[in-house]
N, C-alpha and C positions, 0 to 999 in steps of 0.2 A: 155450558149445557146452554141454546136458544130451540125454544119447543117456533111451530109453526103449521097454521089450522092454513091448507092448502085442500081448494074448489077448482079442478077440473078436471073441461069441454072440453074433447073431443070429435073436431070438421072436418074428416077429411074427404074432401072433395072425392066425387059418387064418380069423378072422367083418371084419378088419379090409375096407371097402368098396375091392376094385379096384380105382380109377384114386388112391381112392386111396395104398395103395400104390404100384404103377404109378410117381405120380409125387411118392413120397418114395425110392424106388432112384434111379431115372437125378434127385434133386435129390442126393442121398447121394453118387452116384457123379461129380455136375458138382465136388463140395461139395474130397473128396478127389484127383482129380484137380489140379483147383489145387493144392490143398499138397502132393500130388509134385513137381509143375513148381515150384513155389518152393522143394524143399529139404526143407524141415521132414516128412515121409513119405518116405523113401528109398524104403524099402520097406517091403513087402507078399507073402503070399503065403497063399494058399488054404488051409487046411486040409482035409485031403482024404475024405468024407464028407461032410461041414457048413459047412452054416453061421457059415461060421469066419473069422477070418485071424492072424496072426501080424504081428502090423508093428512097422520101427522108425522112431521117432519121432525124426528132431534136432531142439532146441526153444530158447532159454534160458532158462525154465524149470517148475521144478514145474508153475506158473501157465500157462502160456500153453499147456502139455501140456491141465490142467484147459482153461481155453475152450474149444478144438478141438477133443476133445469130446464136451463136451456144447453143441454147435452140428451135431453129426456131424444130420444126420434121422435116423439112425438109433438115433440115443443110445434114445431110451423104448421103446427096445426090445432093447435090449442086457444082457447081462451080462459089465462089463469087468473087466481082469487091469494091473494096473499096474506093475512090476521095474522101478529104474530102472538104470543098465549106467553099469559107469565102466571103465578099460584093462586090461588084466591086466597083474601081472608081468610075466609069460614073454611077450609077445606081441611079435610080429618088427618089425611097422613104426614 
């Protein structure tokens, strides 16, 4: 198990064909929900007022996260920041 904190800021070009935009967003939703159901993407939080999110990924490796992110339909329009996580020594769990 490897946990990652991922911030995704989406910047879809305003001149992108509306049909392409709608199709890409629909594919993104289906792909992300599949990953959520599988447990690979257990948390996703909207950043208020932005087309952005903070997500937690629970994957086997950084390589697996890389593949997941590169396969996001909106990936070409994203700025992504990734932080690897580990358990804190003061955690009571």
